[in-house]
C-alpha positions in Angstrom: 85.3 102.1 96.7 84.0 102.1 93.2 86.0 105.1 92.1 89.5 103.3 93.1 88.2 100.1 91.2 88.1 102.1 88.0 92.0 102.8 88.6 92.9 99.7 90.0 95.5 98.5 87.4 97.2 101.8 87.5 97.2 101.9 91.3 98.6 98.4 91.5 101.4 99.2 89.0 102.3 102.1 91.4 102.2 99.8 94.4 104.4 97.3 92.7 106.9 100.0 91.7 106.9 101.2 95.2 107.6 97.6 96.6 110.4 97.3 94.0 112.0 100.5 95.1 111.8 99.6 98.8 113.6 96.3 97.9 116.3 98.3 96.2 116.6 100.2 99.4 116.9 97.1 101.3 119.5 95.5 98.9 121.5 98.8 99.2 121.7 98.6 102.8 122.5 95.0 102.9 125.5 95.4 100.4 126.6 98.6 102.5 126.2 101.0 99.4 127.4 104.5 100.0 125.1 106.9 101.8 124.4 108.9 98.4 123.1 106.0 96.7 120.7 105.0 99.6 119.5 108.8 99.9 118.6 108.7 96.2 116.7 105.5 96.5 114.8 106.8 99.3 114.0 110.2 97.7 112.7 108.2 94.6 110.7 105.9 96.7 109.1 108.9 98.4 108.4 110.4 95.2 106.5 107.4 93.8 104.5 107.2 97.3 103.6 110.9 96.9 102.3 110.0 93.4 100.0 107.2 94.8 98.8 109.5 97.4 98.0 112.2 95.0 96.1 109.9 92.7 94.1 108.5 95.6 93.3 112.0 97.0 92.2 113.1 93.6 89.8 110.2 93.3 88.5 110.7 96.7 88.0 114.4 96.3 86.1 114.0 93.1 83.8 111.1 94.4 83.3 112.1 98.0 83.7 116.0 98.0 83.1 117.4 94.5 80.5 114.9 93.1 77.3 116.9 92.2 74.9 114.1 93.5 76.2 114.3 97.2 74.1 115.6 100.1 75.7 118.3 102.3 76.2 115.5 105.1 78.1 113.3 102.5 80.3 116.1 101.3 81.1 117.3 104.9 82.1 113.5 105.6 84.3 113.5 102.5 86.1 116.7 103.4 86.7 115.6 106.9 88.1 112.2 105.7 90.3 114.0 103.4 91.6 116.6 105.9 92.3 113.7 108.4 94.5 112.1 105.8 96.3 115.3 104.9 96.9 116.0 108.5 98.5 112.6 109.0 100.6 113.1 105.9 102.0 116.4 107.0 103.1 115.3 110.4 
């Protein structure tokens, strides 16, 4: 996936941020932090995950759906792959 390789550094920063936030959730649970703090940490983590997903969906759509050099078959495959991910995410 060449289009993701172009964004590799930014994507890895996002993933590392997510890992740090998940670790913060784990620490909070281990230390029996109050529920409100844990809820905020989970919500923040979900926000960062959504940002990562948005960035990857954007790259996929531009490369595998909207790219002018695609054949109709390639474009249809790109759309199906994108829709499958969206369906999984919304479940």
